[in-house]
PDB file of N, CA, C and O in Angstrom, chain B, residues numbered from 101:
ATOM      1  N   MET B 101     100.184-108.755 151.740  1.00  0.00           N
ATOM      2  CA  MET B 101     101.756-107.989 153.059  1.00  0.00           C
ATOM      3  C   MET B 101     102.709-108.934 152.311  1.00  0.00           C
ATOM      4  O   MET B 101     102.272-110.085 152.301  1.00  0.00           O
ATOM      5  N   PRO B 102     103.941-108.774 151.652  1.00  0.00           N
ATOM      6  CA  PRO B 102     104.290-109.404 152.021  1.00  0.00           C
ATOM      7  C   PRO B 102     105.834-109.449 153.140  1.00  0.00           C
ATOM      8  O   PRO B 102     106.643-108.554 153.382  1.00  0.00           O
ATOM      9  N   ALA B 103     105.765-110.927 153.643  1.00  0.00           N
ATOM     10  CA  ALA B 103     106.840-110.887 154.604  1.00  0.00           C
ATOM     11  C   ALA B 103     108.527-110.183 155.050  1.00  0.00           C
ATOM     12  O   ALA B 103     108.849-109.636 153.995  1.00  0.00           O
ATOM     13  N   PHE B 104     109.478-109.995 155.876  1.00  0.00           N
ATOM     14  CA  PHE B 104     110.469-110.091 155.217  1.00  0.00           C
ATOM     15  C   PHE B 104     110.959-110.847 155.185  1.00  0.00           C
ATOM     16  O   PHE B 104     110.540-111.646 156.022  1.00  0.00           O
ATOM     17  N   SER B 105     112.248-111.426 154.315  1.00  0.00           N
ATOM     18  CA  SER B 105     113.001-112.610 154.298  1.00  0.00           C
ATOM     19  C   SER B 105     114.767-111.634 155.439  1.00  0.00           C
ATOM     20  O   SER B 105     115.653-110.817 155.190  1.00  0.00           O
ATOM     21  N   LEU B 106     114.502-112.117 156.114  1.00  0.00           N
ATOM     22  CA  LEU B 106     115.610-112.328 157.240  1.00  0.00           C
ATOM     23  C   LEU B 106     117.305-112.897 156.068  1.00  0.00           C
ATOM     24  O   LEU B 106     118.273-112.276 155.630  1.00  0.00           O
ATOM     25  N   PRO B 107     117.132-113.436 156.042  1.00  0.00           N
ATOM     26  CA  PRO B 107     118.976-114.080 154.810  1.00  0.00           C
ATOM     27  C   PRO B 107     118.909-112.770 153.948  1.00  0.00           C
ATOM     28  O   PRO B 107     120.046-112.418 153.632  1.00  0.00           O
ATOM     29  N   SER B 108     117.726-111.772 153.376  1.00  0.00           N
ATOM     30  CA  SER B 108     118.642-111.022 152.569  1.00  0.00           C
ATOM     31  C   SER B 108     118.720-110.249 153.421  1.00  0.00           C
ATOM     32  O   SER B 108     119.824-110.522 153.891  1.00  0.00           O
ATOM     33  N   PHE B 109     118.232-109.236 154.134  1.00  0.00           N
ATOM     34  CA  PHE B 109     118.226-107.498 154.927  1.00  0.00           C
ATOM     35  C   PHE B 109     120.163-107.636 154.773  1.00  0.00           C
ATOM     36  O   PHE B 109     120.889-106.847 154.169  1.00  0.00           O
ATOM     37  N   PRO B 110     120.528-108.723 155.433  1.00  0.00           N
ATOM     38  CA  PRO B 110     122.338-107.584 155.304  1.00  0.00           C
ATOM     39  C   PRO B 110     123.489-107.977 154.236  1.00  0.00           C
ATOM     40  O   PRO B 110     124.713-108.067 154.329  1.00  0.00           O
ATOM     41  N   PRO B 111     122.526-108.180 153.133  1.00  0.00           N
ATOM     42  CA  PRO B 111     122.764-107.938 151.874  1.00  0.00           C
ATOM     43  C   PRO B 111     122.441-106.539 151.439  1.00  0.00           C
ATOM     44  O   PRO B 111     123.198-105.793 150.818  1.00  0.00           O
ATOM     45  N   LEU B 112     120.965-106.222 151.928  1.00  0.00           N
ATOM     46  CA  LEU B 112     120.784-105.272 152.030  1.00  0.00           C
ATOM     47  C   LEU B 112     121.960-104.074 153.316  1.00  0.00           C
ATOM     48  O   LEU B 112     122.862-103.236 153.343  1.00  0.00           O
ATOM     49  N   LEU B 113     121.292-104.644 153.908  1.00  0.00           N
ATOM     50  CA  LEU B 113     122.220-103.478 154.512  1.00  0.00           C
ATOM     51  C   LEU B 113     124.117-103.158 154.713  1.00  0.00           C
ATOM     52  O   LEU B 113     124.878-102.382 155.292  1.00  0.00           O
ATOM     53  N   LEU B 114     124.151-104.495 153.682  1.00  0.00           N
ATOM     54  CA  LEU B 114     125.328-104.342 153.455  1.00  0.00           C
ATOM     55  C   LEU B 114     125.757-103.874 152.099  1.00  0.00           C
ATOM     56  O   LEU B 114     126.960-104.020 151.884  1.00  0.00           O
ATOM     57  N   LEU B 115     125.107-103.389 151.219  1.00  0.00           N
ATOM     58  CA  LEU B 115     125.263-102.552 150.600  1.00  0.00           C
ATOM     59  C   LEU B 115     124.609-101.231 150.347  1.00  0.00           C
ATOM     60  O   LEU B 115     124.728-100.503 149.361  1.00  0.00           O
ATOM     61  N   LEU B 116     123.692-101.016 151.740  1.00  0.00           N
ATOM     62  CA  LEU B 116     123.292 -99.427 151.707  1.00  0.00           C
ATOM     63  C   LEU B 116     124.701 -99.020 152.506  1.00  0.00           C
ATOM     64  O   LEU B 116     125.414 -98.131 152.042  1.00  0.00           O
ATOM     65  N   LEU B 117     125.107 -99.811 153.895  1.00  0.00           N
ATOM     66  CA  LEU B 117     126.539 -98.949 153.929  1.00  0.00           C
ATOM     67  C   LEU B 117     127.399 -98.498 153.478  1.00  0.00           C
ATOM     68  O   LEU B 117     127.921 -97.497 153.968  1.00  0.00           O
ATOM     69  N   MET B 118     127.967 -99.249 152.078  1.00  0.00           N
ATOM     70  CA  MET B 118     128.898 -99.371 151.274  1.00  0.00           C
ATOM     71  C   MET B 118     128.459 -98.188 150.455  1.00  0.00           C
ATOM     72  O   MET B 118     129.334 -97.704 149.737  1.00  0.00           O
ATOM     73  N   LEU B 119     127.398 -97.693 150.431  1.00  0.00           N
ATOM     74  CA  LEU B 119     126.876 -97.093 148.605  1.00  0.00           C
ATOM     75  C   LEU B 119     126.645 -95.441 149.854  1.00  0.00           C
ATOM     76  O   LEU B 119     126.755 -94.304 149.395  1.00  0.00           O
ATOM     77  N   LEU B 120     126.245 -95.782 151.777  1.00  0.00           N
ATOM     78  CA  LEU B 120     126.696 -94.223 151.967  1.00  0.00           C
ATOM     79  C   LEU B 120     127.960 -94.002 152.819  1.00  0.00           C
ATOM     80  O   LEU B 120     127.970 -92.781 152.978  1.00  0.00           O
ATOM     81  N   LEU B 121     129.051 -94.522 153.466  1.00  0.00           N
ATOM     82  CA  LEU B 121     130.359 -94.423 154.112  1.00  0.00           C
ATOM     83  C   LEU B 121     131.015 -94.185 153.297  1.00  0.00           C
ATOM     84  O   LEU B 121     131.021 -94.801 152.231  1.00  0.00           O
ATOM     85  N   PRO B 122     132.002 -92.891 153.672  1.00  0.00           N
ATOM     86  CA  PRO B 122     132.717 -92.910 152.058  1.00  0.00           C
ATOM     87  C   PRO B 122     134.254 -94.228 152.523  1.00  0.00           C
ATOM     88  O   PRO B 122     134.773 -94.814 153.473  1.00  0.00           O
ATOM     89  N   SER B 123     134.378 -93.975 150.554  1.00  0.00           N
ATOM     90  CA  SER B 123     135.756 -94.465 150.511  1.00  0.00           C
ATOM     91  C   SER B 123     136.940 -94.514 151.066  1.00  0.00           C
ATOM     92  O   SER B 123     137.442 -93.574 150.450  1.00  0.00           O
ATOM     93  N   PRO B 124     137.462 -94.748 151.499  1.00  0.00           N
ATOM     94  CA  PRO B 124     139.574 -94.279 152.098  1.00  0.00           C
ATOM     95  C   PRO B 124     139.764 -94.119 150.837  1.00  0.00           C
ATOM     96  O   PRO B 124     140.893 -93.629 150.852  1.00  0.00           O
ATOM     97  N   SER B 125     139.385 -94.200 149.468  1.00  0.00           N
ATOM     98  CA  SER B 125     140.510 -93.783 148.990  1.00  0.00           C
ATOM     99  C   SER B 125     140.497 -92.148 148.140  1.00  0.00           C
ATOM    100  O   SER B 125     141.246 -91.545 147.371  1.00  0.00           O
ATOM    101  N   PHE B 126     138.598 -91.796 149.104  1.00  0.00           N
ATOM    102  CA  PHE B 126     138.425 -89.965 148.767  1.00  0.00           C
ATOM    103  C   PHE B 126     138.976 -89.723 150.129  1.00  0.00           C
ATOM    104  O   PHE B 126     138.367 -88.876 150.783  1.00  0.00           O
ATOM    105  N   ALA B 127     139.704 -90.127 150.529  1.00  0.00           N
ATOM    106  CA  ALA B 127     140.306 -89.666 152.416  1.00  0.00           C
ATOM    107  C   ALA B 127     141.118 -87.805 151.563  1.00  0.00           C
ATOM    108  O   ALA B 127     140.697 -87.826 150.407  1.00  0.00           O
ATOM    109  N   ILE B 128     141.645 -86.993 151.680  1.00  0.00           N
ATOM    110  CA  ILE B 128     142.773 -86.049 152.317  1.00  0.00           C
ATOM    111  C   ILE B 128     143.419 -86.962 152.929  1.00  0.00           C
ATOM    112  O   ILE B 128     142.924 -87.947 153.476  1.00  0.00           O
ATOM    113  N   SER B 129     145.205 -86.513 152.828  1.00  0.00           N
ATOM    114  CA  SER B 129     145.936 -87.234 153.726  1.00  0.00           C
ATOM    115  C   SER B 129     146.524 -86.119 154.043  1.00  0.00           C
ATOM    116  O   SER B 129     146.005 -85.112 153.560  1.00  0.00           O
ATOM    117  N   TYR B 130     147.749 -85.925 154.922  1.00  0.00           N
ATOM    118  CA  TYR B 130     148.411 -84.960 155.866  1.00  0.00           C
ATOM    119  C   TYR B 130     150.511 -85.429 155.067  1.00  0.00           C
ATOM    120  O   TYR B 130     151.071 -85.858 154.059  1.00  0.00           O
ATOM    121  N   CYS B 131     150.730 -85.039 156.128  1.00  0.00           N
ATOM    122  CA  CYS B 131     152.639 -85.600 155.950  1.00  0.00           C
ATOM    123  C   CYS B 131     153.135 -86.963 156.218  1.00  0.00           C
ATOM    124  O   CYS B 131     153.309 -87.723 157.170  1.00  0.00           O
ATOM    125  N   ASN B 132     153.201 -86.945 155.642  1.00  0.00           N
ATOM    126  CA  ASN B 132     153.836 -88.284 155.277  1.00  0.00           C
ATOM    127  C   ASN B 132     153.060 -89.401 155.057  1.00  0.00           C
ATOM    128  O   ASN B 132     153.403 -90.580 155.146  1.00  0.00           O
ATOM    129  N   GLY B 133     151.595 -88.774 154.657  1.00  0.00           N
ATOM    130  CA  GLY B 133     150.222 -89.937 154.490  1.00  0.00           C
ATOM    131  C   GLY B 133     150.418 -90.058 153.321  1.00  0.00           C
ATOM    132  O   GLY B 133     150.915 -89.230 152.557  1.00  0.00           O
ATOM    133  N   PRO B 134     149.607 -92.299 152.844  1.00  0.00           N
ATOM    134  CA  PRO B 134     149.646 -92.586 151.475  1.00  0.00           C
ATOM    135  C   PRO B 134     148.756 -91.310 150.512  1.00  0.00           C
ATOM    136  O   PRO B 134     148.093 -90.343 150.888  1.00  0.00           O
ATOM    137  N   CYS B 135     149.118 -91.858 149.061  1.00  0.00           N
ATOM    138  CA  CYS B 135     148.614 -90.266 147.969  1.00  0.00           C
ATOM    139  C   CYS B 135     148.774 -91.175 147.164  1.00  0.00           C
ATOM    140  O   CYS B 135     149.701 -91.974 147.298  1.00  0.00           O
ATOM    141  N   THR B 136     147.687 -91.254 145.913  1.00  0.00           N
ATOM    142  CA  THR B 136     148.311 -92.037 145.165  1.00  0.00           C
ATOM    143  C   THR B 136     148.750 -90.878 143.260  1.00  0.00           C
ATOM    144  O   THR B 136     149.677 -90.901 142.450  1.00  0.00           O
ATOM    145  N   THR B 137     147.262 -89.961 143.416  1.00  0.00           N
ATOM    146  CA  THR B 137     147.192 -88.720 143.422  1.00  0.00           C
ATOM    147  C   THR B 137     147.746 -87.179 143.611  1.00  0.00           C
ATOM    148  O   THR B 137     148.770 -87.281 144.286  1.00  0.00           O
ATOM    149  N   LEU B 138     147.582 -86.253 143.402  1.00  0.00           N
ATOM    150  CA  LEU B 138     148.264 -85.297 143.136  1.00  0.00           C
ATOM    151  C   LEU B 138     146.921 -84.343 144.257  1.00  0.00           C
ATOM    152  O   LEU B 138     146.991 -83.381 145.021  1.00  0.00           O
ATOM    153  N   ASN B 139     145.828 -85.246 143.805  1.00  0.00           N
ATOM    154  CA  ASN B 139     144.652 -84.023 144.415  1.00  0.00           C
ATOM    155  C   ASN B 139     144.177 -85.192 145.913  1.00  0.00           C
ATOM    156  O   ASN B 139     143.016 -85.337 146.295  1.00  0.00           O
ATOM    157  N   ASP B 140     145.569 -85.988 146.628  1.00  0.00           N
ATOM    158  CA  ASP B 140     144.686 -87.033 147.813  1.00  0.00           C
ATOM    159  C   ASP B 140     145.237 -86.362 148.571  1.00  0.00           C
ATOM    160  O   ASP B 140     145.027 -86.706 149.734  1.00  0.00           O
ATOM    161  N   CYS B 141     146.314 -84.951 148.370  1.00  0.00           N
ATOM    162  CA  CYS B 141     147.290 -84.491 150.294  1.00  0.00           C
ATOM    163  C   CYS B 141     146.539 -83.436 150.214  1.00  0.00           C
ATOM    164  O   CYS B 141     145.961 -83.212 149.150  1.00  0.00           O
ATOM    165  N   ASN B 142     146.400 -82.642 151.220  1.00  0.00           N
ATOM    166  CA  ASN B 142     145.641 -81.700 151.695  1.00  0.00           C
ATOM    167  C   ASN B 142     146.605 -80.599 151.403  1.00  0.00           C
ATOM    168  O   ASN B 142     147.703 -80.677 151.954  1.00  0.00           O
ATOM    169  N   GLY B 143     146.258 -79.166 150.295  1.00  0.00           N
ATOM    170  CA  GLY B 143     146.264 -78.160 150.690  1.00  0.00           C
ATOM    171  C   GLY B 143     147.561 -77.789 150.095  1.00  0.00           C
ATOM    172  O   GLY B 143     147.472 -78.183 148.932  1.00  0.00           O
ATOM    173  N   GLN B 144     149.471 -76.891 150.368  1.00  0.00           N
ATOM    174  CA  GLN B 144     150.733 -77.417 149.773  1.00  0.00           C
ATOM    175  C   GLN B 144     150.770 -79.057 149.980  1.00  0.00           C
ATOM    176  O   GLN B 144     151.948 -79.407 149.911  1.00  0.00           O
ATOM    177  N   LEU B 145     150.307 -79.655 150.102  1.00  0.00           N
ATOM    178  CA  LEU B 145     151.756 -81.324 149.815  1.00  0.00           C
ATOM    179  C   LEU B 145     150.858 -81.554 148.702  1.00  0.00           C
ATOM    180  O   LEU B 145     149.764 -81.243 148.231  1.00  0.00           O
ATOM    181  N   ILE B 146     152.606 -82.747 148.407  1.00  0.00           N
ATOM    182  CA  ILE B 146     152.079 -83.138 147.271  1.00  0.00           C
ATOM    183  C   ILE B 146     152.361 -84.772 146.610  1.00  0.00           C
ATOM    184  O   ILE B 146     153.494 -84.896 147.074  1.00  0.00           O
ATOM    185  N   CYS B 147     152.279 -85.221 146.355  1.00  0.00           N
ATOM    186  CA  CYS B 147     151.874 -87.161 146.532  1.00  0.00           C
ATOM    187  C   CYS B 147     153.712 -87.296 145.918  1.00  0.00           C
ATOM    188  O   CYS B 147     153.905 -87.204 144.706  1.00  0.00           O
ATOM    189  N   ILE B 148     154.675 -87.468 146.684  1.00  0.00           N
ATOM    190  CA  ILE B 148     155.433 -88.151 145.985  1.00  0.00           C
ATOM    191  C   ILE B 148     155.618 -89.149 146.224  1.00  0.00           C
ATOM    192  O   ILE B 148     155.540 -89.606 147.364  1.00  0.00           O
ATOM    193  N   SER B 149     156.065 -90.087 144.725  1.00  0.00           N
ATOM    194  CA  SER B 149     156.966 -91.416 146.303  1.00  0.00           C
ATOM    195  C   SER B 149     155.350 -92.219 147.000  1.00  0.00           C
ATOM    196  O   SER B 149     155.507 -93.319 147.529  1.00  0.00           O
ATOM    197  N   GLY B 150     153.788 -91.583 146.960  1.00  0.00           N
ATOM    198  CA  GLY B 150     152.564 -92.906 147.681  1.00  0.00           C
ATOM    199  C   GLY B 150     153.289 -92.618 148.450  1.00  0.00           C
ATOM    200  O   GLY B 150     153.697 -93.567 149.120  1.00  0.00           O
ATOM    201  N   ARG B 151     154.009 -90.852 148.899  1.00  0.00           N
ATOM    202  CA  ARG B 151     153.073 -90.108 150.277  1.00  0.00           C
ATOM    203  C   ARG B 151     152.997 -88.653 150.486  1.00  0.00           C
ATOM    204  O   ARG B 151     153.699 -87.975 149.736  1.00  0.00           O
ATOM    205  N   CYS B 152     152.466 -88.203 151.132  1.00  0.00           N
ATOM    206  CA  CYS B 152     152.312 -86.739 151.018  1.00  0.00           C
ATOM    207  C   CYS B 152     153.262 -85.661 151.420  1.00  0.00           C
ATOM    208  O   CYS B 152     153.501 -85.411 152.602  1.00  0.00           O
ATOM    209  N   THR B 153     153.836 -84.982 150.340  1.00  0.00           N
ATOM    210  CA  THR B 153     155.070 -84.740 151.603  1.00  0.00           C
ATOM    211  C   THR B 153     154.755 -82.434 150.610  1.00  0.00           C
ATOM    212  O   THR B 153     153.949 -81.759 149.970  1.00  0.00           O
ATOM    213  N   ASP B 154     156.408 -82.376 151.396  1.00  0.00           N
ATOM    214  CA  ASP B 154     156.475 -80.930 150.984  1.00  0.00           C
ATOM    215  C   ASP B 154     155.998 -80.479 149.571  1.00  0.00           C
ATOM    216  O   ASP B 154     155.465 -81.281 148.804  1.00  0.00           O
ATOM    217  N   ASP B 155     156.157 -79.476 149.324  1.00  0.00           N
ATOM    218  CA  ASP B 155     155.498 -79.532 147.223  1.00  0.00           C
ATOM    219  C   ASP B 155     157.593 -78.845 146.862  1.00  0.00           C
ATOM    220  O   ASP B 155     158.000 -78.365 147.920  1.00  0.00           O
ATOM    221  N   PRO B 156     158.239 -78.801 146.206  1.00  0.00           N
ATOM    222  CA  PRO B 156     159.910 -78.237 146.322  1.00  0.00           C
ATOM    223  C   PRO B 156     159.036 -76.931 145.349  1.00  0.00           C
ATOM    224  O   PRO B 156     158.903 -75.744 145.646  1.00  0.00           O
ATOM    225  N   ASP B 157     158.431 -77.827 143.869  1.00  0.00           N
ATOM    226  CA  ASP B 157     157.891 -76.127 143.752  1.00  0.00           C
ATOM    227  C   ASP B 157     157.757 -75.082 144.020  1.00  0.00           C
ATOM    228  O   ASP B 157     158.343 -74.059 143.668  1.00  0.00           O
ATOM    229  N   VAL B 158     156.118 -75.468 145.360  1.00  0.00           N
ATOM    230  CA  VAL B 158     155.920 -74.211 145.766  1.00  0.00           C
ATOM    231  C   VAL B 158     156.879 -73.933 146.500  1.00  0.00           C
ATOM    232  O   VAL B 158     156.534 -72.798 146.828  1.00  0.00           O
ATOM    233  N   GLY B 159     158.383 -74.206 147.309  1.00  0.00           N
ATOM    234  CA  GLY B 159     158.706 -73.940 148.671  1.00  0.00           C
ATOM    235  C   GLY B 159     158.549 -74.226 150.036  1.00  0.00           C
ATOM    236  O   GLY B 159     159.141 -73.741 151.000  1.00  0.00           O
ATOM    237  N   THR B 160     157.144 -75.592 149.953  1.00  0.00           N
ATOM    238  CA  THR B 160     155.829 -75.149 151.410  1.00  0.00           C
ATOM    239  C   THR B 160     157.342 -76.005 152.262  1.00  0.00           C
ATOM    240  O   THR B 160     158.333 -76.431 151.669  1.00  0.00           O
ATOM    241  N   HIS B 161     157.125 -76.046 153.537  1.00  0.00           N
ATOM    242  CA  HIS B 161     158.067 -76.182 154.050  1.00  0.00           C
ATOM    243  C   HIS B 161     157.078 -77.310 155.850  1.00  0.00           C
ATOM    244  O   HIS B 161     157.463 -77.556 156.993  1.00  0.00           O
ATOM    245  N   ILE B 162     156.222 -77.513 155.325  1.00  0.00           N
ATOM    246  CA  ILE B 162     154.796 -78.204 156.351  1.00  0.00           C
ATOM    247  C   ILE B 162     155.312 -79.148 157.709  1.00  0.00           C
ATOM    248  O   ILE B 162     155.285 -79.155 158.939  1.00  0.00           O
ATOM    249  N   CYS B 163     155.929 -80.143 156.205  1.00  0.00           N
ATOM    250  CA  CYS B 163     155.791 -81.704 156.792  1.00  0.00           C
ATOM    251  C   CYS B 163     158.041 -81.476 157.334  1.00  0.00           C
ATOM    252  O   CYS B 163     158.754 -81.554 158.335  1.00  0.00           O
ATOM    253  N   SER B 164     158.123 -81.295 156.397  1.00  0.00           N
ATOM    254  CA  SER B 164     159.856 -80.221 157.112  1.00  0.00           C
ATOM    255  C   SER B 164     160.609 -79.496 157.845  1.00  0.00           C
ATOM    256  O   SER B 164     161.813 -79.526 158.101  1.00  0.00           O
ATOM    257  N   SER B 165     159.788 -78.865 158.143  1.00  0.00           N
ATOM    258  CA  SER B 165     159.973 -77.688 159.422  1.00  0.00           C
ATOM    259  C   SER B 165     159.799 -78.909 160.723  1.00  0.00           C
ATOM    260  O   SER B 165     159.739 -78.339 161.812  1.00  0.00           O
ATOM    261  N   GLY B 166     159.733 -80.003 160.805  1.00  0.00           N
ATOM    262  CA  GLY B 166     159.912 -80.339 162.513  1.00  0.00           C
ATOM    263  C   GLY B 166     159.675 -79.762 163.978  1.00  0.00           C
ATOM    264  O   GLY B 166     159.224 -78.624 163.855  1.00  0.00           O
ATOM    265  N   ALA B 167     159.762 -79.996 164.864  1.00  0.00           N
ATOM    266  CA  ALA B 167     159.424 -79.709 165.954  1.00  0.00           C
ATOM    267  C   ALA B 167     161.191 -79.898 166.522  1.00  0.00           C
ATOM    268  O   ALA B 167     161.996 -80.817 166.679  1.00  0.00           O
ATOM    269  N   SER B 168     161.138 -78.323 166.698  1.00  0.00           N
ATOM    270  CA  SER B 168     162.509 -77.896 167.488  1.00  0.00           C
ATOM    271  C   SER B 168     162.255 -77.740 169.195  1.00  0.00           C
ATOM    272  O   SER B 168     161.342 -77.176 169.798  1.00  0.00           O
ATOM    273  N   SER B 169     163.676 -78.619 169.794  1.00  0.00           N
ATOM    274  CA  SER B 169     163.458 -78.350 170.617  1.00  0.00           C
ATOM    275  C   SER B 169     163.329 -76.276 172.098  1.00  0.00           C
ATOM    276  O   SER B 169     164.076 -75.298 172.106  1.00  0.00           O
ATOM    277  N   PRO B 170     162.464 -76.490 172.696  1.00  0.00           N
ATOM    278  CA  PRO B 170     163.474 -75.031 172.240  1.00  0.00           C
ATOM    279  C   PRO B 170     164.534 -74.302 173.131  1.00  0.00           C
ATOM    280  O   PRO B 170     164.527 -74.740 174.281  1.00  0.00           O
ATOM    281  N   SER B 171     165.556 -73.182 172.878  1.00  0.00           N
ATOM    282  CA  SER B 171     166.587 -73.529 173.733  1.00  0.00           C
ATOM    283  C   SER B 171     166.710 -72.709 174.749  1.00  0.00           C
ATOM    284  O   SER B 171     165.567 -72.531 175.171  1.00  0.00           O
ATOM    285  N   GLY B 172     167.388 -72.166 175.318  1.00  0.00           N
ATOM    286  CA  GLY B 172     167.968 -70.912 176.340  1.00  0.00           C
ATOM    287  C   GLY B 172     166.729 -71.123 177.433  1.00  0.00           C
ATOM    288  O   GLY B 172     166.065 -71.996 176.874  1.00  0.00           O
ATOM    289  N   THR B 173     165.939 -70.757 178.886  1.00  0.00           N
ATOM    290  CA  THR B 173     165.339 -70.330 180.027  1.00  0.00           C
ATOM    291  C   THR B 173     164.543 -69.284 179.325  1.00  0.00           C
ATOM    292  O   THR B 173     164.595 -68.424 178.446  1.00  0.00           O
ATOM    293  N   LEU B 174     163.486 -70.064 180.552  1.00  0.00           N
ATOM    294  CA  LEU B 174     161.985 -68.868 180.125  1.00  0.00           C
ATOM    295  C   LEU B 174     162.374 -68.626 181.800  1.00  0.00           C
ATOM    296  O   LEU B 174     162.838 -69.273 182.740  1.00  0.00           O
ATOM    297  N   THR B 175     161.664 -66.720 181.392  1.00  0.00           N
ATOM    298  CA  THR B 175     161.712 -66.227 182.929  1.00  0.00           C
ATOM    299  C   THR B 175     160.359 -65.512 183.343  1.00  0.00           C
ATOM    300  O   THR B 175     160.217 -65.071 184.483  1.00  0.00           O
TER     301      THR B 175
END
């Protein structure tokens, strides 16, 4: 029966983790998230200058809608 050699275990574990864990390049980005291709952005967002943003051709306003402060009083 062959004995385990400790020096070979860490590289094997590292290889296994690299194969099982998802790569950051496969991540889907949201508003202002990093991107390199059109498919890197979520939903109707598009990759412009390396950032996910609204698609002007579709007319989305997901990222540019911003949060506005409420006006008036609640009763």
